[in-house]
PyMOL Python script that loads the backbone (N, CA, C, O; Angstrom):
from pymol import cmd

cmd.read_pdbstr("""\
ATOM      1  N   MET A   1       0.853  -1.168   0.000  1.00  0.00           N
ATOM      2  CA  MET A   1       0.000   0.000   0.000  1.00  0.00           C
ATOM      3  C   MET A   1       0.897   1.229   0.000  1.00  0.00           C
ATOM      4  O   MET A   1       1.932   1.244   0.667  1.00  0.00           O
ATOM      5  N   LYS A   2       0.513   2.241  -0.731  1.00  0.00           N
ATOM      6  CA  LYS A   2       1.329   3.443  -0.842  1.00  0.00           C
ATOM      7  C   LYS A   2       1.254   4.283   0.433  1.00  0.00           C
ATOM      8  O   LYS A   2       0.230   4.319   1.116  1.00  0.00           O
ATOM      9  N   ALA A   3       2.348   4.947   0.731  1.00  0.00           N
ATOM     10  CA  ALA A   3       2.403   5.821   1.909  1.00  0.00           C
ATOM     11  C   ALA A   3       1.320   6.888   1.814  1.00  0.00           C
ATOM     12  O   ALA A   3       1.115   7.484   0.756  1.00  0.00           O
ATOM     13  N   GLY A   4       0.634   7.123   2.919  1.00  0.00           N
ATOM     14  CA  GLY A   4      -0.416   8.135   2.957  1.00  0.00           C
ATOM     15  C   GLY A   4      -1.806   7.629   2.616  1.00  0.00           C
ATOM     16  O   GLY A   4      -2.792   8.326   2.860  1.00  0.00           O
ATOM     17  N   TRP A   5      -1.903   6.431   2.057  1.00  0.00           N
ATOM     18  CA  TRP A   5      -3.214   5.873   1.743  1.00  0.00           C
ATOM     19  C   TRP A   5      -3.909   5.465   3.033  1.00  0.00           C
ATOM     20  O   TRP A   5      -3.262   5.071   4.003  1.00  0.00           O
ATOM     21  N   LYS A   6      -5.214   5.561   3.033  1.00  0.00           N
ATOM     22  CA  LYS A   6      -6.013   5.166   4.190  1.00  0.00           C
ATOM     23  C   LYS A   6      -6.718   3.843   3.902  1.00  0.00           C
ATOM     24  O   LYS A   6      -7.068   3.549   2.759  1.00  0.00           O
ATOM     25  N   ILE A   7      -6.919   3.059   4.942  1.00  0.00           N
ATOM     26  CA  ILE A   7      -7.668   1.808   4.813  1.00  0.00           C
ATOM     27  C   ILE A   7      -9.137   2.104   5.067  1.00  0.00           C
ATOM     28  O   ILE A   7      -9.496   2.667   6.101  1.00  0.00           O
ATOM     29  N   LYS A   8      -9.987   1.719   4.116  1.00  0.00           N
ATOM     30  CA  LYS A   8     -11.431   1.921   4.239  1.00  0.00           C
ATOM     31  C   LYS A   8     -12.152   0.675   3.743  1.00  0.00           C
ATOM     32  O   LYS A   8     -11.614  -0.077   2.931  1.00  0.00           O
ATOM     33  N   ASN A   9     -13.350   0.461   4.226  1.00  0.00           N
ATOM     34  CA  ASN A   9     -14.188  -0.611   3.702  1.00  0.00           C
ATOM     35  C   ASN A   9     -14.620  -0.231   2.299  1.00  0.00           C
ATOM     36  O   ASN A   9     -14.990   0.916   2.050  1.00  0.00           O
ATOM     37  N   ILE A  10     -14.577  -1.175   1.393  1.00  0.00           N
ATOM     38  CA  ILE A  10     -14.894  -0.880  -0.004  1.00  0.00           C
ATOM     39  C   ILE A  10     -16.313  -0.330  -0.160  1.00  0.00           C
ATOM     40  O   ILE A  10     -16.562   0.507  -1.027  1.00  0.00           O
ATOM     41  N   GLY A  11     -17.240  -0.797   0.677  1.00  0.00           N
ATOM     42  CA  GLY A  11     -18.616  -0.305   0.610  1.00  0.00           C
ATOM     43  C   GLY A  11     -18.766   1.150   1.016  1.00  0.00           C
ATOM     44  O   GLY A  11     -19.787   1.772   0.725  1.00  0.00           O
ATOM     45  N   ASN A  12     -17.756   1.703   1.689  1.00  0.00           N
ATOM     46  CA  ASN A  12     -17.798   3.114   2.079  1.00  0.00           C
ATOM     47  C   ASN A  12     -17.286   4.050   0.995  1.00  0.00           C
ATOM     48  O   ASN A  12     -17.478   5.263   1.088  1.00  0.00           O
ATOM     49  N   ILE A  13     -16.638   3.510  -0.030  1.00  0.00           N
ATOM     50  CA  ILE A  13     -16.091   4.374  -1.070  1.00  0.00           C
ATOM     51  C   ILE A  13     -16.694   4.121  -2.453  1.00  0.00           C
ATOM     52  O   ILE A  13     -16.465   4.887  -3.389  1.00  0.00           O
ATOM     53  N   CYS A  14     -17.472   3.031  -2.572  1.00  0.00           N
ATOM     54  CA  CYS A  14     -18.122   2.761  -3.848  1.00  0.00           C
ATOM     55  C   CYS A  14     -19.317   1.847  -3.629  1.00  0.00           C
ATOM     56  O   CYS A  14     -19.524   1.322  -2.535  1.00  0.00           O
ATOM     57  N   GLU A  15     -20.074   1.670  -4.650  1.00  0.00           N
ATOM     58  CA  GLU A  15     -21.209   0.761  -4.587  1.00  0.00           C
ATOM     59  C   GLU A  15     -20.811  -0.553  -5.242  1.00  0.00           C
ATOM     60  O   GLU A  15     -20.424  -0.575  -6.411  1.00  0.00           O
ATOM     61  N   VAL A  16     -20.904  -1.630  -4.507  1.00  0.00           N
ATOM     62  CA  VAL A  16     -20.575  -2.942  -5.037  1.00  0.00           C
ATOM     63  C   VAL A  16     -21.850  -3.533  -5.620  1.00  0.00           C
ATOM     64  O   VAL A  16     -22.835  -3.735  -4.911  1.00  0.00           O
ATOM     65  N   ILE A  17     -21.820  -3.807  -6.923  1.00  0.00           N
ATOM     66  CA  ILE A  17     -23.000  -4.342  -7.603  1.00  0.00           C
ATOM     67  C   ILE A  17     -22.622  -5.601  -8.361  1.00  0.00           C
ATOM     68  O   ILE A  17     -21.443  -5.893  -8.560  1.00  0.00           O
ATOM     69  N   ASN A  18     -23.614  -6.324  -8.771  1.00  0.00           N
ATOM     70  CA  ASN A  18     -23.389  -7.512  -9.569  1.00  0.00           C
ATOM     71  C   ASN A  18     -22.932  -7.096 -10.952  1.00  0.00           C
ATOM     72  O   ASN A  18     -23.401  -6.094 -11.491  1.00  0.00           O
ATOM     73  N   GLY A  19     -22.046  -7.840 -11.510  1.00  0.00           N
ATOM     74  CA  GLY A  19     -21.571  -7.507 -12.842  1.00  0.00           C
ATOM     75  C   GLY A  19     -20.462  -8.440 -13.253  1.00  0.00           C
ATOM     76  O   GLY A  19     -20.381  -9.576 -12.785  1.00  0.00           O
ATOM     77  N   GLY A  20     -19.623  -7.964 -14.114  1.00  0.00           N
ATOM     78  CA  GLY A  20     -18.513  -8.771 -14.582  1.00  0.00           C
ATOM     79  C   GLY A  20     -17.424  -7.888 -15.140  1.00  0.00           C
ATOM     80  O   GLY A  20     -17.549  -6.664 -15.174  1.00  0.00           O
ATOM     81  N   THR A  21     -16.379  -8.511 -15.566  1.00  0.00           N
ATOM     82  CA  THR A  21     -15.278  -7.765 -16.147  1.00  0.00           C
ATOM     83  C   THR A  21     -15.652  -7.309 -17.558  1.00  0.00           C
ATOM     84  O   THR A  21     -16.549  -7.880 -18.179  1.00  0.00           O
ATOM     85  N   PRO A  22     -14.974  -6.292 -18.057  1.00  0.00           N
ATOM     86  CA  PRO A  22     -15.252  -5.837 -19.424  1.00  0.00           C
ATOM     87  C   PRO A  22     -14.896  -6.911 -20.450  1.00  0.00           C
ATOM     88  O   PRO A  22     -14.193  -7.874 -20.145  1.00  0.00           O
ATOM     89  N   LYS A  23     -15.380  -6.730 -21.639  1.00  0.00           N
ATOM     90  CA  LYS A  23     -15.115  -7.676 -22.715  1.00  0.00           C
ATOM     91  C   LYS A  23     -13.607  -7.770 -22.974  1.00  0.00           C
ATOM     92  O   LYS A  23     -12.916  -6.759 -23.099  1.00  0.00           O
ATOM     93  N   THR A  24     -13.126  -8.999 -23.047  1.00  0.00           N
ATOM     94  CA  THR A  24     -11.692  -9.199 -23.268  1.00  0.00           C
ATOM     95  C   THR A  24     -11.258  -8.780 -24.664  1.00  0.00           C
ATOM     96  O   THR A  24     -10.070  -8.547 -24.890  1.00  0.00           O
ATOM     97  N   GLY A  25     -12.175  -8.678 -25.591  1.00  0.00           N
ATOM     98  CA  GLY A  25     -11.842  -8.294 -26.954  1.00  0.00           C
ATOM     99  C   GLY A  25     -11.634  -6.799 -27.154  1.00  0.00           C
ATOM    100  O   GLY A  25     -11.248  -6.366 -28.239  1.00  0.00           O
ATOM    101  N   VAL A  26     -11.889  -6.005 -26.111  1.00  0.00           N
ATOM    102  CA  VAL A  26     -11.712  -4.550 -26.209  1.00  0.00           C
ATOM    103  C   VAL A  26     -10.425  -4.198 -25.461  1.00  0.00           C
ATOM    104  O   VAL A  26     -10.430  -4.054 -24.238  1.00  0.00           O
ATOM    105  N   ALA A  27      -9.332  -4.061 -26.198  1.00  0.00           N
ATOM    106  CA  ALA A  27      -7.999  -3.895 -25.614  1.00  0.00           C
ATOM    107  C   ALA A  27      -7.873  -2.662 -24.718  1.00  0.00           C
ATOM    108  O   ALA A  27      -7.107  -2.684 -23.755  1.00  0.00           O
ATOM    109  N   VAL A  28      -8.598  -1.604 -25.011  1.00  0.00           N
ATOM    110  CA  VAL A  28      -8.480  -0.364 -24.229  1.00  0.00           C
ATOM    111  C   VAL A  28      -8.896  -0.553 -22.765  1.00  0.00           C
ATOM    112  O   VAL A  28      -8.501   0.235 -21.906  1.00  0.00           O
ATOM    113  N   TYR A  29      -9.674  -1.571 -22.481  1.00  0.00           N
ATOM    114  CA  TYR A  29     -10.115  -1.836 -21.102  1.00  0.00           C
ATOM    115  C   TYR A  29      -9.044  -2.527 -20.263  1.00  0.00           C
ATOM    116  O   TYR A  29      -9.174  -2.599 -19.041  1.00  0.00           O
ATOM    117  N   TRP A  30      -7.997  -3.033 -20.894  1.00  0.00           N
ATOM    118  CA  TRP A  30      -7.027  -3.888 -20.214  1.00  0.00           C
ATOM    119  C   TRP A  30      -5.632  -3.274 -20.193  1.00  0.00           C
ATOM    120  O   TRP A  30      -5.307  -2.393 -20.989  1.00  0.00           O
ATOM    121  N   ASP A  31      -4.818  -3.763 -19.262  1.00  0.00           N
ATOM    122  CA  ASP A  31      -3.429  -3.325 -19.097  1.00  0.00           C
ATOM    123  C   ASP A  31      -3.312  -1.847 -18.782  1.00  0.00           C
ATOM    124  O   ASP A  31      -2.332  -1.199 -19.152  1.00  0.00           O
ATOM    125  N   GLY A  32      -4.312  -1.317 -18.101  1.00  0.00           N
ATOM    126  CA  GLY A  32      -4.298   0.081 -17.677  1.00  0.00           C
ATOM    127  C   GLY A  32      -4.174   0.175 -16.168  1.00  0.00           C
ATOM    128  O   GLY A  32      -3.740  -0.777 -15.519  1.00  0.00           O
ATOM    129  N   PRO A  33      -4.552   1.314 -15.602  1.00  0.00           N
ATOM    130  CA  PRO A  33      -4.374   1.529 -14.165  1.00  0.00           C
ATOM    131  C   PRO A  33      -5.436   0.856 -13.287  1.00  0.00           C
ATOM    132  O   PRO A  33      -5.279   0.791 -12.068  1.00  0.00           O
ATOM    133  N   HIS A  34      -6.509   0.358 -13.900  1.00  0.00           N
ATOM    134  CA  HIS A  34      -7.611  -0.204 -13.119  1.00  0.00           C
ATOM    135  C   HIS A  34      -7.517  -1.716 -13.037  1.00  0.00           C
ATOM    136  O   HIS A  34      -7.203  -2.388 -14.019  1.00  0.00           O
ATOM    137  N   GLN A  35      -7.793  -2.241 -11.851  1.00  0.00           N
ATOM    138  CA  GLN A  35      -7.824  -3.677 -11.636  1.00  0.00           C
ATOM    139  C   GLN A  35      -9.288  -4.123 -11.647  1.00  0.00           C
ATOM    140  O   GLN A  35     -10.137  -3.492 -11.017  1.00  0.00           O
ATOM    141  N   TRP A  36      -9.575  -5.192 -12.352  1.00  0.00           N
ATOM    142  CA  TRP A  36     -10.943  -5.693 -12.446  1.00  0.00           C
ATOM    143  C   TRP A  36     -11.120  -6.863 -11.505  1.00  0.00           C
ATOM    144  O   TRP A  36     -10.355  -7.827 -11.535  1.00  0.00           O
ATOM    145  N   LEU A  37     -12.136  -6.766 -10.670  1.00  0.00           N
ATOM    146  CA  LEU A  37     -12.423  -7.812  -9.693  1.00  0.00           C
ATOM    147  C   LEU A  37     -13.934  -7.958  -9.599  1.00  0.00           C
ATOM    148  O   LEU A  37     -14.638  -6.987  -9.322  1.00  0.00           O
ATOM    149  N   THR A  38     -14.429  -9.154  -9.826  1.00  0.00           N
ATOM    150  CA  THR A  38     -15.870  -9.368  -9.762  1.00  0.00           C
ATOM    151  C   THR A  38     -16.290  -9.633  -8.316  1.00  0.00           C
ATOM    152  O   THR A  38     -15.468 -10.059  -7.505  1.00  0.00           O
ATOM    153  N   PRO A  39     -17.565  -9.385  -7.983  1.00  0.00           N
ATOM    154  CA  PRO A  39     -18.052  -9.724  -6.646  1.00  0.00           C
ATOM    155  C   PRO A  39     -17.815 -11.203  -6.304  1.00  0.00           C
ATOM    156  O   PRO A  39     -17.524 -11.531  -5.153  1.00  0.00           O
ATOM    157  N   ALA A  40     -17.938 -12.088  -7.286  1.00  0.00           N
ATOM    158  CA  ALA A  40     -17.698 -13.513  -7.031  1.00  0.00           C
ATOM    159  C   ALA A  40     -16.250 -13.752  -6.619  1.00  0.00           C
ATOM    160  O   ALA A  40     -15.988 -14.553  -5.722  1.00  0.00           O
ATOM    161  N   GLU A  41     -15.306 -13.066  -7.267  1.00  0.00           N
ATOM    162  CA  GLU A  41     -13.892 -13.200  -6.901  1.00  0.00           C
ATOM    163  C   GLU A  41     -13.640 -12.645  -5.499  1.00  0.00           C
ATOM    164  O   GLU A  41     -12.848 -13.206  -4.742  1.00  0.00           O
ATOM    165  N   MET A  42     -14.300 -11.564  -5.158  1.00  0.00           N
ATOM    166  CA  MET A  42     -14.117 -10.961  -3.837  1.00  0.00           C
ATOM    167  C   MET A  42     -14.526 -11.939  -2.738  1.00  0.00           C
ATOM    168  O   MET A  42     -13.874 -12.007  -1.696  1.00  0.00           O
ATOM    169  N   GLY A  43     -15.597 -12.693  -2.961  1.00  0.00           N
ATOM    170  CA  GLY A  43     -16.079 -13.632  -1.972  1.00  0.00           C
ATOM    171  C   GLY A  43     -15.149 -14.811  -1.750  1.00  0.00           C
ATOM    172  O   GLY A  43     -15.250 -15.496  -0.732  1.00  0.00           O
ATOM    173  N   LYS A  44     -14.245 -15.054  -2.687  1.00  0.00           N
ATOM    174  CA  LYS A  44     -13.318 -16.181  -2.581  1.00  0.00           C
ATOM    175  C   LYS A  44     -11.964 -15.777  -1.995  1.00  0.00           C
ATOM    176  O   LYS A  44     -11.107 -16.630  -1.766  1.00  0.00           O
ATOM    177  N   ARG A  45     -11.772 -14.493  -1.754  1.00  0.00           N
ATOM    178  CA  ARG A  45     -10.473 -14.012  -1.286  1.00  0.00           C
ATOM    179  C   ARG A  45     -10.262 -14.337   0.191  1.00  0.00           C
ATOM    180  O   ARG A  45     -11.199 -14.286   0.988  1.00  0.00           O
ATOM    181  N   ILE A  46      -9.033 -14.669   0.543  1.00  0.00           N
ATOM    182  CA  ILE A  46      -8.659 -14.907   1.937  1.00  0.00           C
ATOM    183  C   ILE A  46      -8.445 -13.564   2.628  1.00  0.00           C
ATOM    184  O   ILE A  46      -8.811 -13.392   3.790  1.00  0.00           O
ATOM    185  N   SER A  47      -7.855 -12.623   1.914  1.00  0.00           N
ATOM    186  CA  SER A  47      -7.520 -11.310   2.463  1.00  0.00           C
ATOM    187  C   SER A  47      -8.479 -10.273   1.900  1.00  0.00           C
ATOM    188  O   SER A  47      -8.917 -10.406   0.757  1.00  0.00           O
ATOM    189  N   PRO A  48      -8.817  -9.245   2.669  1.00  0.00           N
ATOM    190  CA  PRO A  48      -9.667  -8.170   2.148  1.00  0.00           C
ATOM    191  C   PRO A  48      -8.890  -7.179   1.278  1.00  0.00           C
ATOM    192  O   PRO A  48      -9.486  -6.271   0.698  1.00  0.00           O
ATOM    193  N   TYR A  49      -7.582  -7.342   1.183  1.00  0.00           N
ATOM    194  CA  TYR A  49      -6.745  -6.412   0.428  1.00  0.00           C
ATOM    195  C   TYR A  49      -6.556  -6.881  -1.003  1.00  0.00           C
ATOM    196  O   TYR A  49      -6.354  -8.067  -1.260  1.00  0.00           O
ATOM    197  N   ILE A  50      -6.624  -5.939  -1.926  1.00  0.00           N
ATOM    198  CA  ILE A  50      -6.498  -6.250  -3.340  1.00  0.00           C
ATOM    199  C   ILE A  50      -5.215  -5.604  -3.851  1.00  0.00           C
ATOM    200  O   ILE A  50      -5.109  -4.378  -3.901  1.00  0.00           O
ATOM    201  N   GLN A  51      -4.240  -6.433  -4.230  1.00  0.00           N
ATOM    202  CA  GLN A  51      -2.994  -5.912  -4.789  1.00  0.00           C
ATOM    203  C   GLN A  51      -2.959  -6.091  -6.287  1.00  0.00           C
ATOM    204  O   GLN A  51      -2.461  -5.222  -7.003  1.00  0.00           O
ATOM    205  N   ASN A  52      -3.482  -7.210  -6.776  1.00  0.00           N
ATOM    206  CA  ASN A  52      -3.560  -7.439  -8.214  1.00  0.00           C
ATOM    207  C   ASN A  52      -4.652  -8.460  -8.478  1.00  0.00           C
ATOM    208  O   ASN A  52      -5.059  -9.207  -7.589  1.00  0.00           O
ATOM    209  N   THR A  53      -5.112  -8.476  -9.708  1.00  0.00           N
ATOM    210  CA  THR A  53      -6.166  -9.407 -10.093  1.00  0.00           C
ATOM    211  C   THR A  53      -5.791 -10.098 -11.376  1.00  0.00           C
ATOM    212  O   THR A  53      -6.550 -10.928 -11.874  1.00  0.00           O
TER     213      THR A  53
END
""", "prot")
cmd.dss("prot")
cmd.show_as("cartoon", "prot")
cmd.util.cbc("prot")
cmd.orient("prot")
């Protein structure tokens, strides 16, 4: 985690809704600054922290 960042519950900073990752055929959605994580993946995580997906 970067220096100065605060730890918050994800539900306090965004709305978690059902959905999925963007289409894999649209290259502009991938290899950028955003990490894609589905609600189903979140439920399988051991740690509440997301470093990469």
